[in-house]
C-alpha positions as YAML, in Angstrom:
chain: A
units: angstrom
residues:
- id: 1
  name: UNK
  ca: [0.01, -0.29, 0.22]
- id: 2
  name: UNK
  ca: [1.34, 3.63, -0.58]
- id: 3
  name: UNK
  ca: [0.49, 5.82, 1.72]
- id: 4
  name: UNK
  ca: [-1.00, 8.89, 0.03]
- id: 5
  name: UNK
  ca: [-1.21, 11.32, 3.23]
- id: 6
  name: UNK
  ca: [0.57, 10.98, 6.29]
- id: 7
  name: UNK
  ca: [-0.69, 11.81, 9.49]
- id: 8
  name: UNK
  ca: [2.09, 13.37, 11.84]
- id: 9
  name: UNK
  ca: [-0.08, 12.69, 15.29]
- id: 10
  name: UNK
  ca: [2.28, 9.98, 16.53]
- id: 11
  name: UNK
  ca: [5.29, 12.11, 16.68]
- id: 12
  name: UNK
  ca: [2.97, 14.92, 17.95]
- id: 13
  name: UNK
  ca: [2.73, 13.14, 20.76]
- id: 14
  name: UNK
  ca: [5.94, 10.70, 20.95]
- id: 15
  name: UNK
  ca: [7.30, 13.62, 23.88]
- id: 16
  name: UNK
  ca: [4.82, 11.93, 26.72]
- id: 17
  name: UNK
  ca: [3.83, 8.37, 27.22]
- id: 18
  name: UNK
  ca: [-0.22, 7.78, 27.98]
- id: 19
  name: UNK
  ca: [-1.28, 5.09, 28.64]
- id: 20
  name: UNK
  ca: [-4.28, 3.55, 26.68]
- id: 21
  name: UNK
  ca: [-7.71, 1.40, 27.75]
- id: 22
  name: UNK
  ca: [-8.03, -0.47, 24.37]
- id: 23
  name: UNK
  ca: [-11.65, -2.05, 25.17]
- id: 24
  name: UNK
  ca: [-12.75, 1.62, 26.40]
- id: 25
  name: UNK
  ca: [-16.11, 2.24, 24.28]
- id: 26
  name: UNK
  ca: [-15.18, 5.01, 21.74]
- id: 27
  name: UNK
  ca: [-11.75, 2.81, 20.75]
- id: 28
  name: UNK
  ca: [-14.38, 0.13, 19.65]
- id: 29
  name: UNK
  ca: [-16.62, 1.94, 18.32]
- id: 30
  name: UNK
  ca: [-14.42, 3.21, 15.70]
- id: 31
  name: UNK
  ca: [-12.39, -0.45, 15.14]
- id: 32
  name: UNK
  ca: [-16.56, -1.31, 14.52]
- id: 33
  name: UNK
  ca: [-17.28, 0.90, 12.66]
- id: 34
  name: UNK
  ca: [-13.97, 0.83, 10.36]
- id: 35
  name: UNK
  ca: [-14.34, -3.05, 10.17]
- id: 36
  name: UNK
  ca: [-17.73, -2.86, 8.67]
- id: 37
  name: UNK
  ca: [-19.26, -4.30, 11.99]
- id: 38
  name: UNK
  ca: [-22.23, -2.54, 12.44]
- id: 39
  name: UNK
  ca: [-24.31, -4.37, 14.85]
- id: 40
  name: UNK
  ca: [-21.34, -4.49, 17.18]
- id: 41
  name: UNK
  ca: [-21.29, -0.81, 16.98]
- id: 42
  name: UNK
  ca: [-24.69, -0.11, 17.67]
- id: 43
  name: UNK
  ca: [-24.57, -1.99, 20.54]
- id: 44
  name: UNK
  ca: [-22.66, 0.12, 22.15]
- id: 45
  name: UNK
  ca: [-25.29, 2.64, 22.54]
- id: 46
  name: UNK
  ca: [-28.85, 2.44, 24.05]
- id: 47
  name: UNK
  ca: [-32.32, 3.60, 23.14]
- id: 48
  name: UNK
  ca: [-31.77, 6.75, 24.58]
- id: 49
  name: UNK
  ca: [-29.06, 8.43, 26.93]
- id: 50
  name: UNK
  ca: [-28.84, 7.98, 30.55]
- id: 51
  name: UNK
  ca: [-30.45, 10.96, 31.65]
- id: 52
  name: UNK
  ca: [-32.87, 12.27, 28.38]
- id: 53
  name: UNK
  ca: [-32.51, 12.81, 25.28]
- id: 54
  name: UNK
  ca: [-31.46, 10.43, 22.01]
- id: 55
  name: UNK
  ca: [-27.88, 9.01, 21.88]
- id: 56
  name: UNK
  ca: [-25.78, 10.75, 18.74]
- id: 57
  name: UNK
  ca: [-22.79, 10.44, 17.03]
- id: 58
  name: UNK
  ca: [-21.44, 14.19, 16.06]
- id: 59
  name: UNK
  ca: [-19.04, 13.83, 13.00]
- id: 60
  name: UNK
  ca: [-17.22, 16.80, 10.99]
- id: 61
  name: UNK
  ca: [-19.79, 15.95, 7.88]
- id: 62
  name: UNK
  ca: [-23.50, 16.19, 10.28]
- id: 63
  name: UNK
  ca: [-25.22, 14.61, 13.41]
- id: 64
  name: UNK
  ca: [-26.61, 11.38, 14.00]
- id: 65
  name: UNK
  ca: [-29.40, 10.65, 16.40]
- id: 66
  name: UNK
  ca: [-31.15, 7.80, 17.66]
- id: 67
  name: UNK
  ca: [-31.49, 3.97, 16.89]
- id: 68
  name: UNK
  ca: [-31.59, 4.51, 12.94]
- id: 69
  name: UNK
  ca: [-28.99, 7.36, 12.66]
- id: 70
  name: UNK
  ca: [-26.34, 5.52, 14.92]
- id: 71
  name: UNK
  ca: [-26.96, 2.86, 11.86]
- id: 72
  name: UNK
  ca: [-26.96, 5.31, 9.13]
- id: 73
  name: UNK
  ca: [-23.78, 6.89, 10.60]
- id: 74
  name: UNK
  ca: [-21.65, 3.39, 11.39]
- id: 75
  name: UNK
  ca: [-23.12, 1.84, 7.67]
- id: 76
  name: UNK
  ca: [-21.92, 5.06, 5.56]
- id: 77
  name: UNK
  ca: [-18.17, 5.60, 7.54]
- id: 78
  name: UNK
  ca: [-16.26, 3.97, 4.86]
- id: 79
  name: UNK
  ca: [-18.36, 5.67, 2.57]
- id: 80
  name: UNK
  ca: [-18.24, 8.83, 3.29]
- id: 81
  name: UNK
  ca: [-15.03, 8.72, 3.14]
- id: 82
  name: UNK
  ca: [-14.81, 6.87, -0.12]
- id: 83
  name: UNK
  ca: [-12.93, 3.90, 1.30]
- id: 84
  name: UNK
  ca: [-12.76, 0.36, 0.75]
- id: 85
  name: UNK
  ca: [-11.40, -0.44, 4.74]
- id: 86
  name: UNK
  ca: [-10.12, 1.37, 7.05]
- id: 87
  name: UNK
  ca: [-8.26, 0.45, 10.48]
- id: 88
  name: UNK
  ca: [-7.19, 2.65, 13.76]
- id: 89
  name: UNK
  ca: [-3.97, 3.35, 15.78]
- id: 90
  name: UNK
  ca: [-4.88, 5.09, 18.86]
- id: 91
  name: UNK
  ca: [-2.59, 7.71, 20.06]
- id: 92
  name: UNK
  ca: [-3.13, 8.96, 23.19]
- id: 93
  name: UNK
  ca: [-5.93, 8.56, 25.20]
- id: 94
  name: UNK
  ca: [-7.21, 11.41, 28.01]
- id: 95
  name: UNK
  ca: [-9.47, 10.32, 30.53]
- id: 96
  name: UNK
  ca: [-11.52, 12.09, 33.35]
- id: 97
  name: UNK
  ca: [-14.96, 12.78, 34.92]
- id: 98
  name: UNK
  ca: [-17.07, 9.95, 32.56]
- id: 99
  name: UNK
  ca: [-14.98, 11.28, 29.69]
- id: 100
  name: UNK
  ca: [-12.70, 9.63, 27.43]
- id: 101
  name: UNK
  ca: [-10.76, 10.82, 24.29]
- id: 102
  name: UNK
  ca: [-8.53, 9.80, 22.37]
- id: 103
  name: UNK
  ca: [-6.68, 10.83, 19.42]
- id: 104
  name: UNK
  ca: [-5.88, 8.68, 16.75]
- id: 105
  name: UNK
  ca: [-5.28, 7.44, 13.21]
- id: 106
  name: UNK
  ca: [-7.75, 6.32, 11.05]
- id: 107
  name: UNK
  ca: [-6.26, 4.52, 8.22]
- id: 108
  name: UNK
  ca: [-8.73, 4.55, 5.29]
- id: 109
  name: UNK
  ca: [-7.61, 2.21, 1.85]
- id: 110
  name: UNK
  ca: [-8.75, 2.21, -1.58]
- id: 111
  name: UNK
  ca: [-7.34, 1.73, -4.69]
- id: 112
  name: UNK
  ca: [-3.59, 0.51, -3.36]
- id: 113
  name: UNK
  ca: [-2.99, 3.81, -1.17]
- id: 114
  name: UNK
  ca: [-4.27, 4.78, 2.44]
- id: 115
  name: UNK
  ca: [-4.89, 8.06, 3.85]
- id: 116
  name: UNK
  ca: [-3.83, 8.53, 7.53]
- id: 117
  name: UNK
  ca: [-6.55, 10.55, 8.95]
- id: 118
  name: UNK
  ca: [-5.73, 12.27, 12.71]
- id: 119
  name: UNK
  ca: [-9.19, 12.58, 14.27]
- id: 120
  name: UNK
  ca: [-10.21, 13.07, 17.91]
- id: 121
  name: UNK
  ca: [-12.52, 10.57, 19.10]
- id: 122
  name: UNK
  ca: [-14.38, 11.76, 21.77]
- id: 123
  name: UNK
  ca: [-16.70, 9.42, 24.31]
- id: 124
  name: UNK
  ca: [-19.55, 10.48, 26.42]
- id: 125
  name: UNK
  ca: [-19.39, 7.49, 29.02]
- id: 126
  name: UNK
  ca: [-22.44, 5.55, 30.53]
- id: 127
  name: UNK
  ca: [-22.49, 2.51, 32.56]
- id: 128
  name: UNK
  ca: [-21.85, -0.85, 31.17]
- id: 129
  name: UNK
  ca: [-19.30, -0.09, 28.42]
- id: 130
  name: UNK
  ca: [-21.63, 1.85, 26.10]
- id: 131
  name: UNK
  ca: [-21.71, 5.46, 24.96]
- id: 132
  name: UNK
  ca: [-24.23, 8.06, 25.48]
- id: 133
  name: UNK
  ca: [-22.49, 9.92, 22.84]
- id: 134
  name: UNK
  ca: [-19.37, 10.06, 20.73]
- id: 135
  name: UNK
  ca: [-17.69, 13.48, 18.74]
- id: 136
  name: UNK
  ca: [-15.85, 12.70, 15.76]
- id: 137
  name: UNK
  ca: [-13.29, 15.82, 14.95]
- id: 138
  name: UNK
  ca: [-10.76, 16.06, 12.28]
- id: 139
  name: UNK
  ca: [-9.91, 18.72, 9.84]
- id: 140
  name: UNK
  ca: [-12.30, 19.44, 6.98]
- id: 141
  name: UNK
  ca: [-9.76, 18.54, 3.84]
- id: 142
  name: UNK
  ca: [-9.25, 14.94, 5.02]
- id: 143
  name: UNK
  ca: [-13.38, 14.19, 4.41]
- id: 144
  name: UNK
  ca: [-13.91, 14.41, 1.11]
- id: 145
  name: UNK
  ca: [-16.29, 16.94, -0.78]
- id: 146
  name: UNK
  ca: [-16.41, 19.26, 2.87]
- id: 147
  name: UNK
  ca: [-16.98, 22.28, 2.81]
- id: 148
  name: UNK
  ca: [-14.95, 24.28, 5.92]
- id: 149
  name: UNK
  ca: [-17.77, 24.53, 8.89]
- id: 150
  name: UNK
  ca: [-18.89, 22.49, 11.81]
- id: 151
  name: UNK
  ca: [-22.02, 23.35, 13.00]
- id: 152
  name: UNK
  ca: [-22.07, 24.54, 16.63]
- id: 153
  name: UNK
  ca: [-22.96, 21.28, 18.62]
- id: 154
  name: UNK
  ca: [-23.44, 22.16, 22.14]
- id: 155
  name: UNK
  ca: [-26.27, 25.24, 23.15]
- id: 156
  name: UNK
  ca: [-23.54, 27.67, 24.74]
- id: 157
  name: UNK
  ca: [-25.55, 28.93, 28.30]
- id: 158
  name: UNK
  ca: [-23.88, 32.27, 28.26]
- id: 159
  name: UNK
  ca: [-21.90, 33.90, 25.59]
- id: 160
  name: UNK
  ca: [-19.03, 34.54, 27.53]
- id: 161
  name: UNK
  ca: [-15.28, 32.90, 27.54]
- id: 162
  name: UNK
  ca: [-14.63, 30.09, 29.89]
- id: 163
  name: UNK
  ca: [-13.47, 30.53, 33.52]
- id: 164
  name: UNK
  ca: [-10.06, 30.37, 33.51]
- id: 165
  name: UNK
  ca: [-10.71, 28.98, 37.22]
- id: 166
  name: UNK
  ca: [-11.56, 25.66, 36.17]
- id: 167
  name: UNK
  ca: [-8.65, 25.27, 34.40]
- id: 168
  name: UNK
  ca: [-4.88, 24.11, 35.97]
- id: 169
  name: UNK
  ca: [-1.28, 25.49, 35.72]
- id: 170
  name: UNK
  ca: [0.57, 25.94, 32.24]
- id: 171
  name: UNK
  ca: [-2.95, 24.86, 30.85]
- id: 172
  name: UNK
  ca: [-4.21, 28.08, 32.41]
- id: 173
  name: UNK
  ca: [-1.84, 30.80, 32.24]
- id: 174
  name: UNK
  ca: [-1.49, 29.96, 28.94]
- id: 175
  name: UNK
  ca: [-5.54, 30.36, 28.21]
- id: 176
  name: UNK
  ca: [-5.64, 33.16, 30.69]
- id: 177
  name: UNK
  ca: [-2.73, 35.23, 28.79]
- id: 178
  name: UNK
  ca: [-4.67, 34.42, 25.08]
- id: 179
  name: UNK
  ca: [-7.97, 34.93, 26.09]
- id: 180
  name: UNK
  ca: [-8.47, 36.61, 29.41]
- id: 181
  name: UNK
  ca: [-6.33, 39.32, 30.16]
- id: 182
  name: UNK
  ca: [-6.74, 43.39, 29.22]
- id: 183
  name: UNK
  ca: [-4.80, 42.36, 26.25]
- id: 184
  name: UNK
  ca: [-3.70, 39.35, 25.10]
- id: 185
  name: UNK
  ca: [-0.01, 38.67, 26.72]
- id: 186
  name: UNK
  ca: [2.44, 37.61, 24.26]
- id: 187
  name: UNK
  ca: [5.55, 37.27, 27.08]
- id: 188
  name: UNK
  ca: [3.16, 34.97, 29.65]
- id: 189
  name: UNK
  ca: [2.18, 32.93, 26.92]
- id: 190
  name: UNK
  ca: [5.55, 32.14, 25.32]
- id: 191
  name: UNK
  ca: [6.28, 31.35, 29.22]
- id: 192
  name: UNK
  ca: [4.30, 28.64, 29.36]
- id: 193
  name: UNK
  ca: [5.71, 26.51, 27.01]
- id: 194
  name: UNK
  ca: [8.88, 24.29, 27.19]
- id: 195
  name: UNK
  ca: [11.09, 24.42, 24.85]
- id: 196
  name: UNK
  ca: [10.63, 21.17, 22.94]
- id: 197
  name: UNK
  ca: [7.02, 22.01, 22.79]
- id: 198
  name: UNK
  ca: [5.03, 21.28, 19.52]
- id: 199
  name: UNK
  ca: [2.11, 22.71, 17.67]
- id: 200
  name: UNK
  ca: [0.18, 20.66, 14.71]
- id: 201
  name: UNK
  ca: [-1.17, 16.95, 13.98]
- id: 202
  name: UNK
  ca: [-4.47, 18.31, 12.81]
- id: 203
  name: UNK
  ca: [-3.13, 20.67, 9.97]
- id: 204
  name: UNK
  ca: [-5.02, 20.81, 7.11]
- id: 205
  name: UNK
  ca: [-3.88, 18.79, 3.24]
- id: 206
  name: UNK
  ca: [-2.03, 20.95, 1.28]
- id: 207
  name: UNK
  ca: [-0.44, 18.80, -1.06]
- id: 208
  name: UNK
  ca: [2.80, 18.83, 0.45]
- id: 209
  name: UNK
  ca: [2.26, 16.53, 3.42]
- id: 210
  name: UNK
  ca: [5.08, 14.02, 2.18]
- id: 211
  name: UNK
  ca: [7.25, 16.80, 1.78]
- id: 212
  name: UNK
  ca: [6.90, 18.18, 5.61]
- id: 213
  name: UNK
  ca: [9.77, 17.35, 7.91]
- id: 214
  name: UNK
  ca: [9.26, 15.85, 11.15]
- id: 215
  name: UNK
  ca: [7.67, 18.24, 13.83]
- id: 216
  name: UNK
  ca: [10.08, 20.59, 15.40]
- id: 217
  name: UNK
  ca: [9.50, 23.09, 17.97]
- id: 218
  name: UNK
  ca: [9.10, 26.63, 16.75]
- id: 219
  name: UNK
  ca: [12.01, 29.32, 17.97]
- id: 220
  name: UNK
  ca: [10.42, 31.73, 20.35]
- id: 221
  name: UNK
  ca: [11.32, 34.84, 17.59]
- id: 222
  name: UNK
  ca: [9.06, 32.42, 15.32]
- id: 223
  name: UNK
  ca: [6.19, 31.85, 18.33]
- id: 224
  name: UNK
  ca: [6.45, 35.77, 19.59]
- id: 225
  name: UNK
  ca: [5.96, 36.67, 16.24]
- id: 226
  name: UNK
  ca: [2.43, 34.30, 15.78]
- id: 227
  name: UNK
  ca: [0.98, 34.87, 19.26]
- id: 228
  name: UNK
  ca: [1.61, 39.05, 18.73]
- id: 229
  name: UNK
  ca: [0.28, 38.38, 15.19]
- id: 230
  name: UNK
  ca: [-3.27, 36.54, 17.26]
- id: 231
  name: UNK
  ca: [-3.55, 39.51, 19.62]
- id: 232
  name: UNK
  ca: [-4.53, 41.77, 16.64]
- id: 233
  name: UNK
  ca: [-7.85, 39.79, 16.58]
- id: 234
  name: UNK
  ca: [-8.19, 37.83, 19.62]
- id: 235
  name: UNK
  ca: [-10.93, 38.96, 20.96]
- id: 236
  name: UNK
  ca: [-11.62, 41.96, 19.13]
- id: 237
  name: UNK
  ca: [-12.80, 39.41, 16.30]
- id: 238
  name: UNK
  ca: [-13.51, 36.14, 18.61]
- id: 239
  name: UNK
  ca: [-13.44, 35.11, 21.80]
- id: 240
  name: UNK
  ca: [-13.51, 31.06, 22.90]
- id: 241
  name: UNK
  ca: [-16.41, 29.64, 25.19]
- id: 242
  name: UNK
  ca: [-15.03, 25.99, 26.66]
- id: 243
  name: UNK
  ca: [-18.39, 23.43, 26.49]
- id: 244
  name: UNK
  ca: [-16.87, 20.35, 27.74]
- id: 245
  name: UNK
  ca: [-13.10, 19.61, 29.86]
- id: 246
  name: UNK
  ca: [-11.30, 16.32, 29.81]
- id: 247
  name: UNK
  ca: [-8.27, 17.19, 31.89]
- id: 248
  name: UNK
  ca: [-6.21, 14.16, 33.49]
- id: 249
  name: UNK
  ca: [-3.09, 15.76, 34.59]
- id: 250
  name: UNK
  ca: [-0.98, 15.45, 32.28]
- id: 251
  name: UNK
  ca: [-2.99, 16.05, 28.96]
- id: 252
  name: UNK
  ca: [-6.11, 18.88, 29.47]
- id: 253
  name: UNK
  ca: [-8.80, 18.24, 25.87]
- id: 254
  name: UNK
  ca: [-11.74, 21.23, 25.16]
- id: 255
  name: UNK
  ca: [-14.36, 20.92, 23.31]
- id: 256
  name: UNK
  ca: [-15.58, 24.93, 22.05]
- id: 257
  name: UNK
  ca: [-17.19, 27.10, 20.45]
- id: 258
  name: UNK
  ca: [-16.57, 30.59, 19.19]
- id: 259
  name: UNK
  ca: [-18.16, 33.56, 20.62]
- id: 260
  name: UNK
  ca: [-17.77, 36.34, 17.28]
- id: 261
  name: UNK
  ca: [-18.09, 39.99, 17.40]
- id: 262
  name: UNK
  ca: [-20.18, 41.92, 14.90]
- id: 263
  name: UNK
  ca: [-16.02, 43.18, 13.57]
- id: 264
  name: UNK
  ca: [-15.21, 39.15, 13.42]
- id: 265
  name: UNK
  ca: [-17.68, 39.46, 10.90]
- id: 266
  name: UNK
  ca: [-17.60, 42.42, 9.34]
- id: 267
  name: UNK
  ca: [-13.22, 41.75, 8.70]
- id: 268
  name: UNK
  ca: [-12.87, 38.06, 8.52]
- id: 269
  name: UNK
  ca: [-15.90, 36.57, 7.61]
- id: 270
  name: UNK
  ca: [-16.01, 34.68, 11.03]
- id: 271
  name: UNK
  ca: [-18.80, 32.76, 12.13]
- id: 272
  name: UNK
  ca: [-19.36, 30.25, 14.90]
- id: 273
  name: UNK
  ca: [-18.05, 26.94, 15.17]
- id: 274
  name: UNK
  ca: [-17.46, 24.16, 17.07]
- id: 275
  name: UNK
  ca: [-13.60, 22.94, 17.58]
- id: 276
  name: UNK
  ca: [-11.25, 21.14, 19.84]
- id: 277
  name: UNK
  ca: [-7.49, 21.31, 21.40]
- id: 278
  name: UNK
  ca: [-5.09, 19.19, 23.23]
- id: 279
  name: UNK
  ca: [-2.87, 20.65, 25.47]
- id: 280
  name: UNK
  ca: [-0.14, 18.33, 27.24]
- id: 281
  name: UNK
  ca: [2.46, 19.13, 30.20]
- id: 282
  name: UNK
  ca: [6.12, 18.34, 30.08]
- id: 283
  name: UNK
  ca: [8.13, 17.12, 33.71]
- id: 284
  name: UNK
  ca: [8.89, 20.47, 33.68]
- id: 285
  name: UNK
  ca: [5.12, 21.82, 34.00]
- id: 286
  name: UNK
  ca: [5.36, 23.55, 31.25]
- id: 287
  name: UNK
  ca: [3.34, 22.71, 27.81]
- id: 288
  name: UNK
  ca: [5.12, 20.42, 25.58]
- id: 289
  name: UNK
  ca: [2.15, 19.69, 23.74]
- id: 290
  name: UNK
  ca: [-0.51, 21.96, 21.37]
- id: 291
  name: UNK
  ca: [-2.84, 20.22, 19.50]
- id: 292
  name: UNK
  ca: [-5.53, 22.01, 17.52]
- id: 293
  name: UNK
  ca: [-8.57, 20.86, 15.21]
- id: 294
  name: UNK
  ca: [-10.31, 23.94, 13.86]
- id: 295
  name: UNK
  ca: [-11.69, 25.67, 10.30]
- id: 296
  name: UNK
  ca: [-9.96, 29.06, 11.17]
- id: 297
  name: UNK
  ca: [-8.59, 30.77, 8.02]
- id: 298
  name: UNK
  ca: [-10.90, 28.92, 6.02]
- id: 299
  name: UNK
  ca: [-14.66, 30.96, 6.47]
- id: 300
  name: UNK
  ca: [-14.30, 33.10, 3.41]
- id: 301
  name: UNK
  ca: [-14.16, 29.36, 1.48]
- id: 302
  name: UNK
  ca: [-17.37, 27.99, 3.04]
- id: 303
  name: UNK
  ca: [-20.27, 26.83, 0.59]
- id: 304
  name: UNK
  ca: [-23.03, 27.40, 2.07]
- id: 305
  name: UNK
  ca: [-25.33, 24.76, -0.23]
- id: 306
  name: UNK
  ca: [-23.83, 22.21, 1.32]
- id: 307
  name: UNK
  ca: [-24.69, 22.89, 5.42]
- id: 308
  name: UNK
  ca: [-26.62, 21.75, 7.54]
- id: 309
  name: UNK
  ca: [-28.07, 25.36, 8.28]
- id: 310
  name: UNK
  ca: [-28.57, 28.62, 5.85]
- id: 311
  name: UNK
  ca: [-25.73, 31.31, 6.12]
- id: 312
  name: UNK
  ca: [-27.64, 33.67, 7.75]
- id: 313
  name: UNK
  ca: [-29.08, 31.28, 10.55]
- id: 314
  name: UNK
  ca: [-25.20, 30.06, 11.20]
- id: 315
  name: UNK
  ca: [-24.35, 33.88, 11.60]
- id: 316
  name: UNK
  ca: [-26.88, 34.28, 14.17]
- id: 317
  name: UNK
  ca: [-25.41, 31.95, 16.52]
- id: 318
  name: UNK
  ca: [-22.80, 33.11, 19.70]
- id: 319
  name: UNK
  ca: [-22.77, 36.46, 17.63]
- id: 320
  name: UNK
  ca: [-22.27, 39.76, 20.32]
- id: 321
  name: UNK
  ca: [-21.56, 43.07, 19.58]
- id: 322
  name: UNK
  ca: [-18.44, 43.82, 21.11]
- id: 323
  name: UNK
  ca: [-16.96, 42.40, 24.50]
- id: 324
  name: UNK
  ca: [-17.75, 44.02, 27.44]
- id: 325
  name: UNK
  ca: [-15.21, 46.43, 28.79]
- id: 326
  name: UNK
  ca: [-11.98, 44.71, 30.46]
- id: 327
  name: UNK
  ca: [-12.32, 41.59, 28.62]
- id: 328
  name: UNK
  ca: [-9.49, 40.91, 26.50]
- id: 329
  name: UNK
  ca: [-8.09, 43.72, 23.98]
- id: 330
  name: UNK
  ca: [-10.08, 46.43, 23.46]
- id: 331
  name: UNK
  ca: [-12.84, 45.35, 20.71]
- id: 332
  name: UNK
  ca: [-14.71, 48.84, 20.08]
- id: 333
  name: UNK
  ca: [-15.59, 50.05, 16.38]
- id: 334
  name: UNK
  ca: [-12.84, 52.63, 17.21]
- id: 335
  name: UNK
  ca: [-9.76, 50.43, 17.10]
...
């Protein structure tokens, strides 16, 4: 088999060890759907969630709810990725508080080639080794004919950024410096990272994957330039509200949604979408790996004829005029 598109996820996680529970239901689910074992996949879900609602599978290309929805998801998995067969390679697992997140490479085979697709698979667990819900994240460029829009999964209780006091250590320092000080504090951000900190793992396809070098730490000058550039539009355009937090003391994974300002829409076409990030602490307590899966920068290319809701509905979700005074950068219209 010829590897057409390679994944760098395993290299991104090489600096730390993470024991895996191979019988965790989100891993079993992915093995079953890749093997075409629909009944086994469906058996991981009940007829309804333990506490109300329908079981669900939320994917980059749609949400599937209820018994028939889960069946449709499982039966259509290989076809949606235009694959004849598939297998998985779990890389990193983060478990806490009734949730298990496994980062894995899903290897889709077709016509003598293999596409290695890095994915976050988030399982909301219930007793008996079952799932209430699973949420799968990968970059839209990895899904054939997918437009760069991910409908928000959660209904945000408040249009406010997540409270940094729910976070700990370097993860809290990084997040607070990026989103919660009177302005983005680049020095604090850089100081939260170890010298060997790696970025990436879920990048969009560019057609030059095989030519890319192995992941390598960025120098401080490059990092400073990147985060200084971010400070020009965070939170002027967009804020981050995390909806779930799974933190095992080594890796913290957040599922988040945007809060978008009028300026974010007017100047950059920003729209509220769901995304996910993982932050791993090294032995020195500093961040050694940052892995983010989102569609930032592709908003202007969304084909609204392929989205589950209209453009008008999408731009109305989590929309604010400006952020309150004192929250992040000055994002007034006069800036």
